[in-house]
C-alpha positions, 0 to 999 in steps of 0.5 A, spaced: 157 523 412 164 527 409 164 533 405 164 532 399 158 528 401 154 533 403 156 538 397 154 533 390 147 532 395 145 539 396 148 541 389 143 536 386 139 540 390 141 546 386 144 549 391 151 551 393 154 551 399 156 560 398 148 560 399 148 555 404 154 559 407 149 565 407 143 561 410 147 558 416 151 566 418 144 568 418 142 564 423 148 565 427 148 572 427 140 572 428 142 569 435 148 573 436 143 580 434 138 577 438 142 575 445 149 578 445 154 573 443 153 563 440 155 566 432 160 561 433 156 555 437 151 556 429 156 557 424 162 553 425 159 547 426 155 547 420 160 552 416 165 545 417 160 542 413 162 544 406 169 547 408 175 545 412 177 548 419 182 553 416 177 557 412 171 557 416 175 559 422 177 566 418 171 566 415 167 565 422 171 572 424 169 577 420 163 575 418 161 576 425 167 582 425 162 584 419 154 584 421 156 586 428 160 592 428 153 596 427 149 593 433 154 593 438 154 600 436 148 602 438 147 599 444 153 602 445 150 606 451 148 600 456 155 597 456 158 596 463 163 598 462 166 596 468 165 588 467 168 588 460 174 592 463 174 584 469 174 579 463 176 581 458 183 584 459 185 576 462 182 573 456 187 577 451 191 573 455 187 566 456 187 567 448 195 568 447 198 563 452 191 558 453 195 553 449 201 553 453 198 553 459 194 546 458 199 543 453 199 538 457 192 536 458 188 532 454 184 537 450 178 532 448 177 531 455 178 539 457 172 540 453 167 535 455 169 537 461 167 544 459 162 543 455 159 539 461 159 545 467 156 549 461 150 546 461 150 545 468 150 553 469 145 554 464 141 550 468 141 554 473 139 560 469 133 555 468 132 554 476 133 562 478 128 564 473 124 560 476 125 562 484 125 570 482 129 575 483 131 572 491 135 566 488 140 570 485 146 574 488 151 576 485 158 574 484 165 577 486 170 580 482 174 575 481 169 570 479 168 576 473 177 572 473 176 565 472 171 567 466 175 570 463 181 567 462 176 560 461 173 565 455 180 566 453 182 559 454 176 555 450 178 561 445 184 560 443 183 553 445 176 550 440 174 558 438 168 557 443 170 563 449 162 564 449 160 559 455 165 562 462 162 571 459 156 569 459 155 565 463 159 570 469 154 576 464 149 573 466 149 573 474 151 579 474 148 583 469 140 584 471 138 589 465 138 584 458 138 590 454 146 590 459 148 584 457 146 583 450 150 590 450 156 588 454 157 580 450 157 585 443 162 588 446 166 583 449 166 579 441 166 583 438 174 586 441 175 578 440 175 577 434 178 583 432 184 580 436 183 573 432 183 576 425 190 579 426 195 573 426 190 571 420 192 578 417 200 575 419 199 567 416 196 564 409 190 564 412 186 569 408 184 565 401 181 568 396 177 563 397 175 566 404 173 573 400 169 570 396 165 567 401 165 572 405 162 577 400 157 573 398 155 571 405 155 577 408 148 581 407 145 576 410 149 575 417 147 584 417 140 582 416 140 576 421 144 580 426 139 587 425 133 581 425 136 578 433 136 586 435 130 588 434 127 581 436 131 583 442 127 588 443 120 585 443 122 580 448 121 581 456 127 580 461 124 572 461 125 570 455 131 574 453 135 570 459 130 564 457 134 564 449 141 565 452 140 559 457 138 556 450 144 558 448 148 556 452 146 548 452 146 548 444 153 550 447 155 546 452 153 539 448 157 541 442 163 542 445 160 536 451 159 531 443 164 534 438 160 536 433 
């Protein structure tokens, strides 16, 4: 079903794409407020039903920054700076040079491969939860550099930097508060970096800003509600939520939604 068909369907029910963008943004930022990542998993494929890809990429970045900055600041005391400094610099390099490094490969095939590995590692999280703390071993720092590069490349090519970073940090960090805070800061910085070239291009249009203004209140509400749920959820429940988001991300990468 193409965008015009969806537009007609929803307008016939008295709703508009701007209202739907608010609902989608609420859901996406709720997931981010809860787990520390995963908002793009919700927002990107659903917003593409109503807007073109260039609009969606910019709108998603702006809303993630505007709605995520407050919850990130509130969680700053839990950030694991050592892990952050491992994955963040190489992720920036991955974003900048990823398209050039992988130019000779079929990006569609790479997307499916990354999706498959993401789902496998998500299942690994669930298996380790079942086996208990004895089944978990901390990985060497080199794994973090690899995860950072892959995250940057995925972010640069597909707008989905989350899976490698979430997989690495979930394995390294035992506290759900530390894991969530570290991912919140990582993705806030990555989103800000993504926004720089948009500001120098023709992508920052009046239509983009109008969508952001309309959807921002719902985005902020979603982020804060996600934070409240996070505070009440226990460690096992949080890890299950992270694995569910990773499985969803991997599925979307594999099927190309």
